[in-house]
One Martini backbone bead per residue (centre of mass of N, CA, C, O) as a GRO file, in nm:
protein
  147
    1MET     BB    1   0.098   0.040   0.014
    2ALA     BB    2   0.063   0.359   0.002
    3THR     BB    3   0.289   0.591   0.168
    4THR     BB    4   0.428   0.856   0.376
    5THR     BB    5   0.603   0.838   0.640
    6GLY     BB    6   0.547   1.176   0.714
    7ARG     BB    7   0.499   1.253   0.435
    8ARG     BB    8   0.391   1.433   0.178
    9ARG     BB    9   0.192   1.389  -0.076
   10SER     BB   10   0.176   1.387  -0.397
   11ALA     BB   11   0.049   1.525  -0.648
   12ILE     BB   12  -0.220   1.435  -0.867
   13THR     BB   13  -0.308   1.335  -1.208
   14MET     BB   14  -0.617   1.284  -1.412
   15THR     BB   15  -0.812   1.139  -1.613
   16ARG     BB   16  -1.136   1.085  -1.665
   17SER     BB   17  -1.102   0.803  -1.803
   18ASP     BB   18  -0.914   0.678  -1.594
   19HIS     BB   19  -1.090   0.725  -1.347
   20GLN     BB   20  -1.326   0.548  -1.442
   21SER     BB   21  -1.179   0.281  -1.508
   22LEU     BB   22  -1.039   0.253  -1.207
   23SER     BB   23  -1.307   0.247  -1.048
   24ARG     BB   24  -1.421   0.003  -1.168
   25LEU     BB   25  -1.191  -0.190  -1.108
   26ALA     BB   26  -1.175  -0.156  -0.796
   27GLU     BB   27  -1.476  -0.244  -0.754
   28SER     BB   28  -1.444  -0.534  -0.883
   29ARG     BB   29  -1.198  -0.619  -0.672
   30ALA     BB   30  -1.288  -0.598  -0.372
   31ALA     BB   31  -1.337  -0.891  -0.299
   32ARG     BB   32  -1.065  -1.025  -0.379
   33ASP     BB   33  -0.883  -0.732  -0.328
   34PRO     BB   34  -0.915  -0.502  -0.096
   35ASP     BB   35  -0.653  -0.363  -0.054
   36MET     BB   36  -0.594  -0.274  -0.352
   37SER     BB   37  -0.855  -0.137  -0.395
   38GLU     BB   38  -0.804   0.072  -0.173
   39GLN     BB   39  -0.560   0.191  -0.288
   40LEU     BB   40  -0.665   0.292  -0.559
   41LEU     BB   41  -0.904   0.465  -0.437
   42ALA     BB   42  -0.711   0.657  -0.288
   43GLU     BB   43  -0.576   0.780  -0.534
   44LEU     BB   44  -0.833   0.868  -0.679
   45ASP     BB   45  -0.926   1.068  -0.452
   46ARG     BB   46  -0.652   1.261  -0.478
   47ALA     BB   47  -0.716   1.335  -0.754
   48ARG     BB   48  -0.683   1.543  -1.038
   49VAL     BB   49  -0.937   1.606  -1.261
   50VAL     BB   50  -0.909   1.585  -1.613
   51GLU     BB   51  -0.919   1.627  -1.919
   52ASP     BB   52  -0.783   1.449  -2.151
   53ARG     BB   53  -0.659   1.708  -2.326
   54ARG     BB   54  -0.518   1.836  -2.043
   55ILE     BB   55  -0.291   1.656  -2.020
   56ALA     BB   56   0.018   1.597  -1.954
   57ALA     BB   57   0.282   1.425  -2.092
   58ASP     BB   58   0.435   1.366  -1.776
   59VAL     BB   59   0.186   1.175  -1.701
   60VAL     BB   60   0.079   0.899  -1.551
   61ARG     BB   61  -0.062   0.637  -1.735
   62VAL     BB   62  -0.238   0.423  -1.885
   63GLY     BB   63   0.039   0.318  -2.111
   64SER     BB   64   0.276   0.420  -2.000
   65THR     BB   65   0.617   0.501  -2.016
   66LEU     BB   66   0.861   0.457  -1.758
   67ARG     BB   67   1.096   0.603  -1.540
   68PHE     BB   68   1.270   0.471  -1.245
   69THR     BB   69   1.366   0.517  -0.910
   70THR     BB   70   1.538   0.423  -0.614
   71ASP     BB   71   1.665   0.410  -0.293
   72ALA     BB   72   1.810   0.124  -0.396
   73GLY     BB   73   1.920   0.179  -0.706
   74GLU     BB   74   1.694   0.149  -0.896
   75ASP     BB   75   1.648   0.107  -1.268
   76ARG     BB   76   1.336   0.156  -1.440
   77THR     BB   77   1.139   0.032  -1.724
   78VAL     BB   78   0.780   0.085  -1.759
   79THR     BB   79   0.443  -0.030  -1.819
   80LEU     BB   80   0.134   0.080  -1.767
   81VAL     BB   81  -0.136  -0.159  -1.692
   82PHE     BB   82  -0.374  -0.362  -1.711
   83PRO     BB   83  -0.392  -0.677  -1.579
   84GLY     BB   84  -0.432  -0.851  -1.855
   85GLU     BB   85  -0.125  -0.701  -1.956
   86ALA     BB   86   0.059  -0.831  -1.766
   87ASP     BB   87   0.436  -0.833  -1.782
   88ILE     BB   88   0.733  -0.841  -1.625
   89ALA     BB   89   0.921  -0.950  -1.864
   90MET     BB   90   0.808  -0.681  -2.044
   91GLY     BB   91   0.747  -0.429  -1.832
   92LYS     BB   92   0.448  -0.490  -1.734
   93VAL     BB   93   0.254  -0.298  -1.505
   94SER     BB   94   0.009  -0.315  -1.284
   95VAL     BB   95  -0.235  -0.110  -1.130
   96LEU     BB   96  -0.282  -0.372  -0.928
   97THR     BB   97  -0.020  -0.271  -0.776
   98PRO     BB   98   0.154  -0.110  -0.569
   99ILE     BB   99   0.329   0.036  -0.785
  100GLY     BB  100   0.104   0.105  -0.991
  101ALA     BB  101  -0.061   0.278  -0.797
  102ALA     BB  102   0.173   0.488  -0.723
  103LEU     BB  103   0.223   0.591  -1.022
  104ILE     BB  104  -0.038   0.704  -1.073
  105GLY     BB  105  -0.033   1.059  -1.160
  106LEU     BB  106   0.253   1.104  -1.192
  107SER     BB  107   0.536   1.298  -1.240
  108ALA     BB  108   0.807   1.417  -1.347
  109SER     BB  109   1.005   1.418  -1.029
  110GLN     BB  110   0.840   1.255  -0.865
  111SER     BB  111   0.752   1.127  -0.540
  112ILE     BB  112   0.716   0.811  -0.348
  113ASP     BB  113   0.584   0.613  -0.109
  114TRP     BB  114   0.598   0.253  -0.068
  115THR     BB  115   0.448  -0.071  -0.008
  116SER     BB  116   0.529  -0.377  -0.024
  117ARG     BB  117   0.430  -0.694  -0.007
  118ASP     BB  118   0.663  -0.733   0.225
  119GLY     BB  119   0.647  -0.434   0.387
  120ARG     BB  120   0.840  -0.252   0.241
  121ILE     BB  121   0.980   0.074   0.228
  122HIS     BB  122   0.968   0.288  -0.059
  123ARG     BB  123   1.139   0.512  -0.285
  124LEU     BB  124   1.007   0.684  -0.570
  125THR     BB  125   1.122   0.826  -0.895
  126VAL     BB  126   1.023   0.999  -1.160
  127GLU     BB  127   1.206   1.063  -1.465
  128ARG     BB  128   1.017   0.945  -1.711
  129VAL     BB  129   0.761   1.013  -1.979
  130GLU     BB  130   0.568   0.813  -2.205
  131GLN     BB  131   0.309   0.816  -2.471
  132THR     BB  132   0.280   0.533  -2.643
  133ASP     BB  133  -0.016   0.368  -2.551
  134VAL     BB  134  -0.192   0.608  -2.526
  135ALA     BB  135  -0.503   0.716  -2.559
  136GLN     BB  136  -0.589   0.958  -2.754
  137PRO     BB  137  -0.768   1.194  -2.840
  138ALA     BB  138  -0.963   1.281  -3.089
  139ARG     BB  139  -0.915   1.449  -3.389
  140PRO     BB  140  -1.001   1.649  -3.603
  141GLN     BB  141  -1.067   1.617  -3.931
  142PRO     BB  142  -1.030   1.709  -4.234
  143GLU     BB  143  -1.200   1.806  -4.493
  144LEU     BB  144  -1.289   1.663  -4.793
  145ARG     BB  145  -1.254   1.775  -5.111
  146THR     BB  146  -1.430   1.802  -5.398
  147ALA     BB  147  -1.440   1.885  -5.743
   0.00000   0.00000   0.00000
């Protein structure tokens, strides 16, 4: 579970569509994994929700590829995904894991303390965010004119 261990939690930002999808996901998993569901709902509750087209490019969303470092010297690049797409060998981390829930909504250079499943507290810092697989809002296409 993400925790502050006496430190103020970083502000996070989330798109309306991610907030809605993740709310439904957390609620659907509440009976099977109440702790993880509660952790994700807590992150959703503290998020500043913005329209999809107004999110900054350096904010971690579902589908974002990001690089983070930890207080233990770890340096990893991962893609944040929904549970059915998770594959740790491919660097795809589920948003329904302690680290995935901690990452959602953070921006480059933000840090957060999180508690791993073994109970140890870690501090991670987002170094870089890329929006490679994130579904971007559709942009109006110019009309084609016929002669």
